[in-house]
Structure formats: C-alpha cells, structure tokens
Steps between C-alpha positions, in 0.01 A plus 500: 500500500382733232174687507370287216572176688341644814187598301470157346542325834250743667235442221546120522461510880194711463346280250548190722345689796194599291455139381538369849240761622266386230532142592464572874184703446359226274592237765325702759190518285504112452568407861305753683213577260619867478267712293567728219778675669732203499425442134550862414842498685604185316414644163683841600807295594504304176433821294783675684736206421401520137562870489842453668602230246388724216700802651802271552503392141461849379784612729731235376426585137547869565848446668624205292815689409588576864707241677415344829841603655 
C-alpha cells in the first residue's frame, strides 16, 4: 500500500468518524436535552468533517500524477 493510498484511507475514516461524532452529539442533544455543549460538539464534528473533505480534495488534486501503487 502506497503512502498516498494510506493517506486517502486515513482521511476517509477520519471524516466518517467526525460525521459520526457530530450525529452522536446532536442525538444526545435531542434525546437528553443536552445544553449548548452538545450542540457545540455537533457543530465542531460537522465542521471538522467539512475541513477533512476539503483537505482530501486538495490532497488528491495535488498528487493527481502520483499513482496509488
């Protein structure tokens, strides 16, 4: 597995983790009436996921000539 492949897999898994954390925090807010902390954590998770997607696209554009081997 190349370093590029590992990086793409790692960023993808990190993005999924951030989205899952955002949904979990939002679910906690809805089910338990969590205050502003739950909402803040949900927003932080979704913002982190957006940042990771942006970084992933930038990374793939930067290394478009490098193979995945």
